[in-house]
C-alpha positions, 0 to 999 in steps of 0.5 A, spaced: 518 531 534 514 525 531 517 518 531 514 512 529 517 505 529 513 501 523 514 494 521 512 492 514 510 485 513 510 480 508 508 472 508 505 467 503 498 470 503 493 464 501 486 462 501 487 458 508 485 464 513 487 460 519 494 459 516 494 467 514 492 468 521 498 464 524 503 468 520 500 475 522 500 473 529 507 471 528 510 477 525 506 481 530 510 478 535 517 479 531 515 486 530 513 487 538 520 484 539 523 489 534 520 495 538 515 497 532 509 500 534 505 499 528 505 493 523 503 493 516 500 487 512 499 486 505 492 486 501 488 481 503 493 478 508 487 475 512 482 473 508 486 471 502 485 475 495 479 473 491 481 471 483 488 470 485 489 466 492 482 463 491 477 463 485 471 467 488 467 468 494 462 463 493 461 459 499 466 463 503 467 462 510 465 469 513 465 466 520 472 463 520 474 470 517 470 474 523 473 469 528 480 470 525 480 477 525 477 477 533 484 473 534 488 479 531 484 484 535 485 481 541 493 480 540 493 487 538 491 489 545 495 484 548 501 487 545 499 494 545 501 495 538 497 498 532 495 493 526 494 495 519 491 489 516 489 487 509 482 483 509 475 483 505 469 486 508 463 483 508 457 487 505 449 486 505 446 480 501 447 481 494 453 486 494 460 484 493 465 485 499 470 491 499 477 489 499 479 493 505 485 494 510 482 495 517 486 500 522 486 497 529 489 501 535 493 499 540 487 497 545 485 492 539 479 496 536 478 497 529 478 505 529 477 506 521 477 501 515 480 503 508 476 500 502 480 500 495 477 505 491 480 503 484 479 496 483 482 493 477 477 491 471 473 494 465 467 498 465 463 491 465 465 490 472 466 483 470 473 483 470 479 484 475 478 486 482 471 488 480 468 481 478 469 480 486 469 486 490 465 493 491 469 499 490 470 504 496 468 511 496 472 515 502 479 516 504 482 514 511 486 518 516 488 517 523 494 519 528 499 514 531 504 518 536 503 524 532 504 522 525 498 523 521 497 516 517 493 514 511 492 508 507 491 505 499 491 498 496 495 496 490 492 498 484 490 505 487 497 507 486 496 508 478 492 514 481 496 520 483 490 524 485 489 519 491 496 521 494 495 528 492 489 528 496 492 525 502 497 530 502 492 536 502 489 532 508 496 533 512 498 525 511 505 524 513 506 516 512 502 512 507 501 505 508 500 502 501 498 494 501 499 490 495 498 483 493 503 481 487 504 474 489 502 467 488 503 468 480 506 462 476 512 461 473 509 461 466 505 467 468 511 471 469 514 468 463 508 471 459 509 478 462 516 478 461 515 476 453 510 481 452 514 487 455 520 484 451 526 480 454 531 485 451 528 491 455 530 487 461 537 491 462 533 498 461 529 496 467 532 495 474 526 491 477 525 485 481 522 482 476 521 483 468 513 484 470 509 491 470 508 490 477 515 489 478 517 495 474 512 500 475 510 499 483 516 500 486 518 506 481 511 509 483 512 509 490 519 512 489 515 518 485 509 518 490 514 519 496 518 524 493 513 528 489 508 529 496 514 528 501 511 522 505 514 516 508 511 509 505 510 503 507 509 498 502 507 491 504 506 485 499 505 478 499 511 473 499 507 467 495 511 465 490 512 467 485 512 474 488 513 480 483 517 484 488 519 484 495 516 489 501 520 495 502 520 502 505 521 509 502 523 515 506 519 522 504 525 524 500 524 518 495 530 514 498 528 506 499 531 505 506 530 497 507 527 491 502 526 484 504 527 478 500 522 476 494 518 470 496 521 469 503 516 471 509 519 477 513 519 483 517 522 490 515 522 495 521 523 502 519 523 509 523 519 515 521 522 521 523 517 527 521 522 532 523 528 529 519 532 534 515 530 531 508 531 533 501 525 536 498 526 540 492 518 541 491 517 543 498 517 551 496 511 550 491 507 544 493 502 548 497 501 552 491 501 547 486 496 543 491 491 549 491 491 550 483 497 555 482 501 551 477 507 555 476 513 557 481 515 564 482 511 570 479 508 571 472 509 577 468 505 581 463 509 581 456 507 581 449 513 576 447 511 572 453 504 571 450 506 570 443 508 563 442 509 562 435 515 567 434 522 567 435 
């Protein structure tokens, strides 16, 4: 039986790397005290998120970020904990950095790095994430306690093809890091007005915003359709559009933190748990391109689609 204790963490991510590092270290110790074996942090948790927490990477202090990262590596080794840490990864001169999560093992070593594949923005590359980051080109998988893990970042959620490929690779637990925090009250009001305030009663969401409505719903769908557990971390910097939460492989949310407040949510993954999975009998066939259940028949009344 593969069992894993996961700490899904949120705190007010900012442009202050030292302050971010203090939050990460504090929540790592809380996670350890609650017997978690891996701690999961939001997008840009250590570096801050370009275009939101700070303007751009002009004059960015990469040496401070390197030093803070090294401190987290040493703390992971001290606590004997795995860490999935959102940050920016510097590239060679002239290239924009990656928007990444570092996978740090319990010996304090970076064993993999996932780089956000779908950075938001249009095809000019001058808007959204693409104004600040270079997209990645790979999947990242690793194992903790026999549980096969994978990682995605924020806007990747819009592309279910990524979840399907992770499922093909045998992933059982996804670490999906988000950053939908540090939004002004005015921005939230503007988004709500664009959606239509009268539709609030039909959208049971933490905020009447596109992220508030679609991101939690997409995680429920991804978990249930792929039968994977998902840790969903987020920045809690006010205003945050939704709080961090955890979804079981049957699509049931098992825990949720408070919006706009720091917190650590500890959940237990049990890959042998008997959970509802209506798509289980046919998922492997669907993944291989056989897009129907049961057996087909040759019948002229089946072929004729314009007659009663």
